[in-house]
N, C-alpha and C positions, 0 to 999 in steps of 0.2 A: 523984743526982737524975735523974729520968726526963725525957725530952724529949717535947714534944707533936708527934706525927707525923700527917700527913694520912691518914685511914683508907683512901683510895683508893690512894695511892702505897705505903702500908704493905703492901698485898696484891698489888702488881703482879707478874705472873709466877707467882702462886700461885692466886688465884681471879679476878684481874682481868686485862684485856687493855689495851694502850695505846690511847689515843684517837686517835692519829695512827699509821697503818700504811703503811709504804713497802715496796713489793715490787720487788726487783732494782735498787735505787737506792743506790749507794755514795758517789757524789760529790755536791757541792753541798749538803752538810748544812746549813750556815748559811742558805743561800738558801731551802731548803725549810722550815726551822724558822721563819724570819721570815714566810714566806708562810702557814704554818698558823696562826701567832699572829694575823696580820692578818685572815685569813678568819674565824677563830673570834670575834674581838672585834667585827668588823663585823656578823656574823649575830646575836650576842648583843644588840647595840644595836638592830638592825633588828627582831628578833623579840621584843622585850620585851613582855610581856603576852599572848603566845601560848602560855604554859606549855610551854616547851621543856625537855625532860629532858636531852638531851645532843647534842653536835655532833661527829661522828666524821669523820675525813678519811682516805681511802685513796688512795695515789698509786701509779700504775704508770708504765711507760715512756711511754705515750701518753695516759693517762687520769688525771683527777683526780675522784674521787667524794666528794661531801659528803653525809653521812647525817644527817638531822635527825630526832630522835625527839621527838614532842610528843603531848599529850593532845587537842589541837585541830587535827588535820591539815586539816580542811575549811576552817578560817579562813585557813590559809597557802596551800592549793592554790587556793581560790576557785572561782567558777563556771567550768566547762569548762576548768579548769586555768590561768586567766588569772593568778592570784596567783603560782603557781609559776614561770611564764614571766617575769613581771615581776621576781621575786626573783632569778632566774638572770641576767637582764640587768643588774640593779643590782650583783650580785656581780662579773660580768665587767668592768663599767665601773670598779669600785673596783680590781680586780686590774690593769687596764691603767694606771690612774693611778699605782699604787704600783710598777709594773714587776715584778709577780710572776706574770705570765701569759705562757707560751710559746704562740705561735700554733699549734704542732703538737699541743698538749695539748688533749684534749677534756674539757670540764667537764660533769659530770653531777650532778644534784641529786635525792636520794632523800628522800622525806618519809614517815616511818613512824609508826604510831599506838602509843602506850603503853597497854597493856590495863588496867593497874591504877594509875591516877594517884595515888591516895591513899597507895600504898606506895612512891612514888618521892620521894626527898628533895628534888630540885631543883624538882619541881612543887609539893610541899607548901610549900617556902620561897616560891615565887612566889604561891601562894594567900594565905599570911600577909602578904606584902608588899602584895598587892592589898587585903586587908581593912584593913590599917593606913593605906594611902593613901586609903581611903574614910572615914577618921576613926572607925572602929569602936573600942570600948574594947579595949585590948591584952590585958587579962586574959581577956575573953570570947573573943577570937580564939585565944589560946593554948589555953584549955580546950576549945573546940569542935574545934580542929584535932587536938589530942592524942587526943581521943575518936574522931574520924573515922578517924585513922590506925590506931588499935588495933582498930577494927571489922573490919579485913582479917584473913583467916585466916592469911596467910603472914607477918604481922608479929609479932615476938616482943617488941619494945620500941621506944620512941620517946623522944627527948629534943629539946626545942626551947629555944633561948636567944635572947632579943632584948635588945639593949643600945643605949643612947643616951638622948636626952631623952624618956623615956617619959611620955606624957600632957602633953607640953609643959613639963615641969619644967625649972628652970634648971640643975640638977645632973644629969649623966648617971649612969645606973645600969643594972643588968641584971636580967632576970627569967627564970627557968628553970622549965620544967615537964617532968616525966619520968614515964613509965609503962613497966613491964616492965624488961628488962635490956638493957644495951649493952656487950657484951664486946669492948672495943677492942683488947685485947692478944692475942686469939685469932685466928691467921692464917686459919683456915677459917671464921670467922664472917663472914657476908655483911652488912657494915655499909655502908649507903649514906649519904653525907654531902654536904651542899651549903651554900653561902653565898649570901646575897642581901641587897640593900639596899632599904629602903622609903624613898622620897624624899618628905619632908614639908617644909612651909614653914619650920619652925624647925630643920631639920637632918635628916640621914639616920639611920635606925635600922638597925643591923646585925642580921641574922638568921642563925642557924646551926641546921641540922636534922640529926639522926642517926636513921636508921631501921634496926633490926636485923631481918633476914629469915631467921634460922635459920643452920645450919651447912652448908657445902658439902663433900661427901666425894668422893674420887676414884672414878671409875667402875671403875678397875682393881681396887679393893679389894672390889668387889661390894657396896657399901653404898648 
């Protein structure tokens, strides 16, 4: 029997890089790991609804850089950068309370724009959650989102699954829509995957999105 493996971790070191990158730091592994988890969970809660694609953390000896990729950078940055300053202050206060901030460490916040949001699994999942929370019919949301994702040139396939009390039914079930191909077992296949929750009065709906963006070949092979 085969095991279900996360498409991201399945390709780590092959076509994917780690989301936390530490440079020249060998000690304090558990402390840094705890800090990264707390920072990421805080920002995910704080930036819900801002269509955040990924949160990467880079640590050096004297710097901690948090890289936020989103399709709506203007909403996070705010007018004259007020939003970014407020977000950094909130992050620092959380780190002080949790005891994960060293005063010698400089915390930097980078906010980057995602050029093609419809081909990013995390942003697609956030769009579906937003539609379901607005009480739109789930079948219509699924159909429109699958067509919107497949309209991108670089997308070769998409699969979306939502599960829970669909339409407010008393018994939970799942609904899946798929277009194109999703080669999950091919290491060089660039498969983007994301999970999200739509919070509704009668319970949460789970959302899973797979987006296939073609195969990645090594530059050394000249392909």
